[in-house]
C-alpha positions in Angstrom: -100.2 -36.4 -69.4 -99.3 -35.4 -65.7 -98.8 -38.3 -63.4 -101.3 -39.3 -61.5 -103.0 -39.7 -64.1 -100.6 -41.6 -65.9 -100.7 -43.7 -63.5 -104.5 -44.8 -64.0 -104.2 -45.4 -67.9 -101.1 -47.5 -66.8 -103.7 -49.9 -64.9 -105.8 -49.8 -68.1 -102.5 -50.7 -70.0 -101.2 -53.5 -67.8 -104.1 -55.5 -67.7 -104.5 -55.0 -71.7 -101.5 -56.3 -71.8 -102.1 -59.7 -70.4 -105.2 -60.3 -71.1 -104.9 -63.7 -73.1 -101.3 -64.2 -72.6 -102.1 -66.1 -69.4 -99.6 -69.2 -69.1 -101.1 -73.1 -68.9 -99.6 -75.7 -66.6 -98.0 -75.3 -62.9 -96.4 -72.4 -62.0 -92.9 -71.9 -62.0 -91.8 -69.7 -58.7 -88.8 -67.2 -58.4 -87.0 -65.6 -55.9 -86.8 -61.7 -55.5 -84.5 -60.5 -53.0 -85.1 -56.7 -51.9 -84.8 -54.2 -49.2 -88.2 -51.9 -49.0 -90.0 -49.1 -47.3 -92.9 -51.4 -46.0 -95.1 -48.9 -47.9 -93.5 -49.2 -51.2 -93.8 -53.6 -50.8 -97.0 -53.5 -50.4 -97.4 -51.6 -53.6 -94.7 -53.8 -55.1 -95.8 -56.8 -54.0 -99.8 -55.6 -55.4 -99.7 -54.1 -57.8 -96.4 -54.1 -60.1 -96.3 -57.9 -59.6 -99.7 -59.3 -60.2 -100.2 -58.6 -63.8 -95.7 -60.3 -65.1 -97.2 -63.6 -62.7 -100.3 -63.9 -64.9 -98.1 -62.9 -68.0 -95.4 -65.6 -67.2 -97.8 -67.9 -65.1 -95.5 -67.9 -62.3 -95.3 -66.6 -59.3 -93.2 -64.8 -57.5 -91.3 -64.7 -53.9 -89.9 -61.6 -51.6 -87.5 -62.4 -49.7 -85.7 -59.7 -48.1 -82.3 -58.0 -46.7 -81.8 -55.9 -43.5 -78.3 -53.6 -45.1 -75.4 -54.4 -47.8 -73.2 -57.3 -45.9 -76.4 -59.2 -45.0 -77.9 -58.8 -48.9 -73.9 -61.2 -50.1 -74.2 -63.0 -47.4 -77.4 -64.0 -48.6 -76.0 -64.4 -52.3 -73.3 -66.6 -50.9 -74.9 -69.1 -49.0 -77.6 -69.6 -52.2 -74.9 -69.9 -54.4 -73.1 -72.5 -52.0 -76.9 -74.4 -52.5 -77.4 -77.3 -54.5 -80.8 -76.2 -55.4 -79.9 -71.8 -55.6 -83.2 -70.0 -55.1 -82.8 -66.4 -56.0 -82.9 -65.1 -59.4 -83.2 -61.1 -59.4 -81.7 -58.7 -57.0 -81.7 -55.3 -56.1 -78.6 -54.0 -55.2 -77.4 -50.3 -53.7 -75.3 -48.7 -56.0 -71.9 -48.8 -53.3 -71.7 -52.5 -53.9 -72.5 -53.2 -57.4 -68.8 -53.2 -58.5 -68.3 -55.9 -54.8 -70.7 -58.4 -55.8 -69.7 -57.9 -59.6 -65.7 -58.4 -59.3 -66.5 -61.2 -56.3 -68.8 -63.2 -59.1 -71.9 -63.2 -57.3 -73.8 -61.3 -60.0 -73.6 -62.2 -64.0 -73.4 -59.9 -67.0 -76.5 -59.1 -68.3 -75.1 -60.8 -72.0 -74.7 -64.1 -70.3 -78.2 -64.3 -70.3 -79.8 -62.4 -73.3 -77.5 -61.6 -76.1 -75.0 -58.4 -76.0 -76.9 -56.8 -79.1 -80.7 -57.1 -76.7 -79.0 -56.1 -74.1 -78.0 -53.0 -75.9 -80.8 -52.1 -77.1 -82.6 -52.5 -73.6 -80.2 -50.6 -71.6 -80.7 -47.5 -75.0 -84.0 -46.9 -72.8 -82.6 -46.2 -70.0 -81.2 -42.5 -68.8 -77.4 -42.0 -69.6 -76.2 -41.5 -66.1 -79.1 -44.4 -64.8 -77.3 -46.8 -68.1 -73.4 -45.8 -67.1 -74.1 -46.1 -63.0 -75.3 -50.0 -64.4 -72.0 -50.9 -65.8 -69.0 -52.5 -63.8 -65.7 -52.4 -66.4 -67.7 -50.8 -69.2 -69.8 -54.2 -68.9 -73.5 -53.7 -68.4 -73.8 -56.2 -65.2 -77.4 -54.4 -64.2 -80.6 -53.2 -64.8 -81.2 -49.6 -63.5 -84.0 -49.5 -61.0 -83.5 -45.7 -59.9 -81.9 -42.9 -59.2 -81.2 -41.0 -56.0 -79.6 -38.1 -54.4 -80.0 -36.1 -51.4 -81.6 -32.8 -50.8 -82.6 -30.5 -48.1 -85.8 -30.9 -46.0 -87.0 -27.8 -44.4 -90.2 -26.2 -41.9 -90.7 -22.9 -43.8 -92.2 -21.7 -40.2 -89.2 -22.5 -38.4 -87.0 -21.2 -41.1 -88.9 -18.4 -40.9 -88.6 -17.6 -36.8 -85.2 -18.6 -37.2 -84.2 -15.5 -39.4 -86.2 -13.5 -37.1 -84.3 -14.1 -34.8 -81.1 -13.9 -36.3 -80.0 -10.1 -34.8 -81.0 -10.9 -31.6 -78.8 -14.2 -31.5 -76.1 -13.3 -33.9 -73.3 -12.5 -31.1 -73.8 -16.0 -29.0 -73.2 -17.1 -32.6 -70.5 -15.2 -33.2 -68.8 -16.1 -30.2 -69.2 -19.6 -30.3 -67.8 -19.2 -33.8 -64.5 -17.8 -33.0 -63.5 -20.2 -30.1 -63.4 -22.8 -33.0 -61.6 -21.0 -35.8 -60.6 -17.9 -33.5 -62.2 -15.3 -35.5 -66.0 -16.6 -35.9 -68.7 -15.9 -38.5 -67.5 -14.9 -41.7 -66.8 -10.9 -42.4 -69.5 -9.4 -44.0 -71.8 -12.5 -42.8 -75.3 -12.4 -44.0 -78.3 -15.2 -43.0 -80.1 -16.1 -46.5 -84.3 -16.0 -45.2 -84.3 -18.6 -48.8 -82.8 -22.0 -48.2 -81.9 -22.6 -51.3 -79.5 -20.2 -50.9 -77.8 -21.3 -47.8 -73.9 -22.0 -47.0 -72.9 -24.6 -44.0 -72.7 -21.6 -42.1 -76.4 -20.9 -42.6 -77.5 -24.0 -42.1 -75.4 -23.6 -38.4 -77.0 -20.5 -37.4 -80.0 -21.7 -37.6 -79.2 -24.5 -36.1 -77.6 -22.8 -33.4 -81.1 -21.0 -32.4 -83.7 -23.5 -32.2 -80.7 -25.4 -30.4 -81.5 -22.7 -27.7 -85.3 -21.7 -27.8 -88.0 -24.0 -26.1 -89.9 -26.1 -28.1 -92.5 -28.6 -26.8 -91.3 -28.0 -23.6 -87.8 -28.4 -24.0 -84.5 -27.5 -26.0 -81.7 -29.2 -27.6 -80.7 -29.8 -31.3 -83.1 -29.6 -34.5 -81.2 -31.1 -37.3 -82.1 -34.9 -38.1 -79.1 -36.7 -39.6 -78.7 -41.1 -39.6 -76.2 -42.2 -36.8 -76.9 -46.0 -37.4 -73.8 -47.7 -38.5 -75.2 -48.4 -42.6 -73.8 -46.4 -45.5 -76.8 -43.8 -45.3 -74.2 -42.6 -42.5 -71.7 -42.6 -43.9 -72.4 -41.5 -47.5 -74.2 -38.5 -45.6 -70.5 -37.8 -44.2 -68.7 -38.2 -47.3 -71.1 -35.8 -49.3 -69.9 -33.2 -47.3 -67.3 -33.5 -48.2 -67.3 -33.9 -52.1 -68.8 -30.1 -51.4 -65.8 -29.0 -50.5 -63.9 -30.3 -52.9 -63.0 -33.6 -51.8 -61.0 -35.6 -54.4 -62.4 -39.8 -54.8 -58.9 -40.2 -53.8 -58.6 -38.0 -50.9 -62.1 -39.7 -50.4 -60.7 -42.6 -49.7 -57.7 -42.3 -48.1 -59.4 -39.9 -46.3 -56.3 -37.0 -46.1 -56.7 -33.3 -47.5 -58.1 -30.2 -46.6 -62.4 -31.1 -47.5 -62.1 -34.1 -45.5 -60.1 -32.1 -42.1 -62.5 -29.9 -42.4 -65.9 -31.8 -43.2 -65.0 -33.5 -39.4 -64.2 -30.0 -38.1 -67.8 -29.2 -38.8 -69.1 -32.4 -37.7 -67.6 -31.6 -34.4 -68.6 -28.0 -33.9 -72.1 -28.8 -34.6 -71.9 -31.4 -31.9 -70.1 -29.6 -29.7 -72.9 -27.0 -29.4 -76.0 -29.1 -30.3 -77.1 -28.1 -33.2 -77.5 -32.1 -34.0 -80.3 -34.0 -32.1 -78.2 -36.4 -29.8 -81.0 -38.9 -31.1 -78.8 -39.8 -34.1 -76.2 -41.6 -32.2 -78.2 -42.5 -29.0 -81.0 -44.4 -30.6 -78.8 -44.9 -33.1 -81.5 -42.7 -36.0 -82.1 -44.5 -39.9 -84.6 -42.4 -41.9 -88.0 -44.0 -39.9 -85.8 -42.5 -37.5 -85.7 -38.8 -38.7 -89.4 -39.3 -40.1 -90.6 -39.4 -36.5 -88.2 -36.8 -34.9 -90.3 -34.6 -37.7 -93.4 -35.7 -36.5 -92.7 -35.1 -32.9 -91.0 -31.5 -33.6 -88.1 -32.8 -32.8 -86.1 -32.0 -36.0 -87.0 -28.7 -38.2 -84.1 -29.5 -41.0 -82.8 -32.4 -42.8 -80.6 -34.4 -45.7 -83.2 -36.5 -47.4 -83.9 -38.5 -50.5 -86.6 -38.4 -52.5 -88.3 -41.2 -51.2 -88.3 -39.4 -47.6 -89.6 -36.7 -48.4 -92.6 -38.6 -50.5 -93.5 -40.5 -46.8 -92.6 -37.1 -44.6 -95.3 -35.1 -46.8 -97.7 -38.1 -47.1 -100.5 -39.2 -48.8 -104.2 -37.5 -48.0 -106.1 -40.6 -50.1 -103.8 -43.3 -49.0 -104.2 -44.4 -45.6 -100.4 -46.2 -46.0 -98.4 -43.4 -46.1 -100.1 -41.0 -43.7 -98.4 -37.7 -43.0 -95.3 -37.4 -40.8 -96.6 -33.1 -40.8 -99.4 -31.9 -38.8 -99.7 -29.2 -42.2 -97.8 -30.9 -45.0 -98.0 -27.5 -47.1 -95.1 -26.6 -44.5 -92.4 -28.7 -45.6 -89.8 -26.9 -47.7 -87.6 -28.6 -50.3 -84.3 -27.1 -51.8 -80.8 -28.0 -53.2 -78.6 -28.6 -50.2 -75.8 -26.1 -48.5 -73.1 -24.8 -50.1 -69.7 -26.1 -49.1 -67.4 -23.5 -47.2 -64.7 -24.3 -44.8 -65.4 -23.8 -41.2 -61.8 -22.5 -40.9 -61.7 -18.9 -42.5 -58.4 -16.6 -43.4 -57.2 -13.7 -42.0 -59.8 -11.3 -44.2 -62.8 -13.2 -42.7 -63.2 -15.6 -45.5 -63.6 -19.1 -45.6 -60.7 -20.8 -46.8 -62.5 -23.4 -48.9 -65.3 -21.8 -50.6 -67.3 -25.3 -51.8 -70.2 -25.9 -53.8 -73.0 -27.9 -53.6 -71.8 -30.9 -55.6 -72.8 -34.9 -53.7 -73.3 -37.8 -55.2 -75.7 -39.6 -57.4 -77.0 -43.3 -56.7 -79.9 -45.4 -56.1 -80.7 -48.5 -56.8 -80.5 -51.1 -59.4 -81.5 -55.5 -60.8 -79.3 -57.8 -60.7 -79.2 -61.1 -61.8 -77.3 -63.3 -59.4 -74.9 -66.2 -61.3 -76.4 -68.6 -59.6 -80.0 -68.0 -60.6 -81.9 -71.0 -61.6 -84.3 -68.8 -64.1 -81.6 -65.9 -65.1 -83.7 -65.5 -67.8 -87.5 -64.9 -65.9 -85.2 -62.3 -64.3 -84.4 -60.2 -67.0 -87.3 -59.9 -68.0 -89.5 -59.4 -64.3 -85.8 -56.4 -64.0 -87.6 -54.7 -67.6 -91.2 -54.9 -66.7 -90.5 -53.0 -64.0 -89.1 -50.2 -65.3 -91.2 -50.0 -68.3 -92.7 -46.5 -68.9 -95.8 -47.3 -67.1 -94.7 -48.6 -64.5 -92.1 -46.7 -63.8 -93.8 -43.8 -63.9 -96.8 -45.1 -61.9 -94.1 -46.4 -58.9 -92.6 -43.1 -59.0 -95.4 -40.7 -58.9 -96.2 -43.0 -55.7 -93.1 -43.1 -54.1 -90.9 -40.1 -55.3 -88.3 -42.6 -57.1 -86.5 -40.1 -59.6 -87.2 -42.1 -62.9 -84.3 -44.1 -64.8 -85.7 -44.7 -67.6 -84.7 -41.8 -70.7 -88.7 -41.3 -71.8 -89.2 -39.9 -68.3 -86.6 -37.6 -67.0 -85.6 -36.5 -70.1 -89.0 -34.9 -69.9 -89.8 -34.5 -66.1 -92.0 -31.3 -66.9 -94.4 -32.7 -69.0 -94.9 -35.5 -66.4 -95.0 -35.0 -63.0 -97.7 -32.9 -61.7 -97.7 -29.5 -60.8 -97.5 -28.8 -56.6 -95.3 -30.5 -54.6 -95.0 -33.3 -56.2 -93.6 -31.2 -59.3 -91.3 -29.3 -56.8 -89.7 -32.0 -55.2 -88.8 -33.5 -58.8 -87.6 -30.3 -59.9 -85.7 -29.8 -57.0 -84.0 -32.8 -57.0 -83.4 -32.8 -60.9 -81.7 -29.6 -60.3 -79.7 -31.3 -57.2 -78.1 -34.1 -59.7 -77.7 -31.6 -62.6 -75.2 -29.6 -60.3 -73.4 -32.9 -60.0 -72.5 -33.1 -63.1 -69.5 -32.4 -64.8 -68.3 -32.8 -68.2 -70.7 -35.3 -68.5 -69.2 -37.4 -65.3 -71.2 -38.1 -62.7 -70.5 -37.9 -58.5 -70.3 -40.6 -57.1 -69.3 -42.7 -54.0 -66.0 -44.7 -54.5 -66.9 -47.6 -56.4 -64.0 -50.2 -55.0 -64.2 -53.8 -53.5 -64.0 -53.0 -50.4 -66.5 -49.5 -49.9 -68.2 -51.3 -46.8 -64.9 -51.4 -45.1 -64.6 -47.4 -45.9 -67.9 -46.6 -45.4 -67.7 -48.2 -41.7 -64.2 -46.4 -41.1 -65.6 -42.6 -41.7 -68.9 -43.9 -39.0 -65.8 -45.0 -36.5 -64.4 -41.2 -36.8 -66.8 -40.2 -36.3 -68.2 -41.3 -34.0 -65.0 -40.5 -32.1 -63.7 -37.4 -33.4 -67.7 -35.7 -33.4 -69.7 -37.5 -30.7 -66.6 -39.2 -28.8 -64.5 -36.2 -28.8 -67.8 -34.1 -27.0 -68.3 -36.5 -25.2 -65.5 -36.6 -22.9 -64.9 -32.6 -23.3 -62.1 -33.2 -24.8 -60.2 -30.7 -26.5 -62.0 -29.5 -29.5 -60.6 -27.8 -33.1 -59.2 -28.6 -36.8 -55.5 -29.4 -34.9 -56.9 -32.2 -33.2 -59.3 -33.4 -36.0 -55.5 -33.8 -38.1 -54.2 -35.8 -35.8 -56.5 -37.9 -34.8 -57.4 -38.8 -38.7 -53.4 -39.2 -39.3 -53.3 -40.8 -35.9 -56.0 -44.0 -36.5 -58.1 -43.7 -39.7 -55.6 -42.5 -42.7 -54.2 -45.8 -41.4 -56.6 -48.3 -41.3 -57.7 -46.0 -44.8 -54.2 -47.7 -46.3 -54.3 -50.9 -45.0 -58.6 -51.7 -46.6 -56.9 -50.1 -49.9 -53.2 -51.8 -49.9 -52.2 -52.2 -53.6 -54.7 -50.4 -54.8 -53.9 -46.9 -52.5 -53.3 -44.6 -54.5 -49.9 -42.1 -54.7 -51.0 -39.3 -54.8 -54.1 -38.4 -52.0 -53.7 -34.8 -50.5 -51.0 -34.7 -48.4 
């Protein structure tokens, strides 16, 4: 059964489940702390929660947080109240361990029996279930998986391919000024973005930045630049594609991290990024509008971003950001290769397409006044019908084993099916010996994130704005002088003894 048809069936199933099961007496009120895009929050409130409220004779109050620091502060403040109110919280993967180790969320077997937790967790895909664990203990109920893929405008990539030969000499000279060689030896610009490495992304961006579109010349590669995890994750993912280890990410050491910032200098210096990324600065919604306004032709995005960009013709709450939605292309992210070349003109690092897998999880605060009801709600939200419905509407990668293992039988063909196919291909490339690539799991990850963003603004944006020298030696000097020192301070006695050169 295809998912759009499944969605209609699910409505009937949900109605059947609650028929005759209404509770009596006054309604309990339970507060759920979330962060969602407006369209998804409306859907969650109007299409998911009412059946649960009716079945359990309760009223669910939604409260929102803005960022990870805000979430943590709200949980801390609520825990200190004489009568805490928050019973369930939607947690981004990056801070799952931090909240658990600081005692702000509780183990699931403190809510229900260990046998019940094991039985319930078995319904989720092993990847989602594994990422819900902290120190081998189940602390969270999976909500959704996510990773980044490449969005591109098909028509603009085709234009870039046609204009490459006329632009090749200029682009080669730009790169030679940075790496002393230029484009790699025997370089050929790939017409299919699914075959791209970072040099191909650079070439496309360098062509677009020097063409006039909508009356202006500017960078047409979009990225996040706001001070939040979405920005740091993009930088960290670039380092992963260049072969960085977890310890190198944590300490900011190693050639992969150095080459990441060297590439960022190149993209910024030569005007390939749209400067709105750091001038506004940009989050996901800014990228949508940049695509709509013709200011961005390519971007690293998540699955829900693609659904929002494409839009649903039949849903006025999710209009397309593209004049022609069929112009949306989706593929795996470019392969990581170093900007630095050897004497034969070959990258000194031949990387992969491996980036991090993350997502969101439901946690039950230690101070939750209605922990058992919250646990039931988390399971209800991720039931087969609800996980399928919400995934089909907003591009979430399902967390349930029965859905994720049978995507070809669940998701319809066309643009929806293509997003899921590409996303699963991307996640598959991130699995190695059954171990999934993730951002560092550390209680101070938020501080690491800030350190990466500070470095990007300094080594990348700041250096270019100040017209300072750009190059690999300058990158290494700045990392050594400031950011590796800060990384060591953040890690303290957790600093790894072997962490790159």
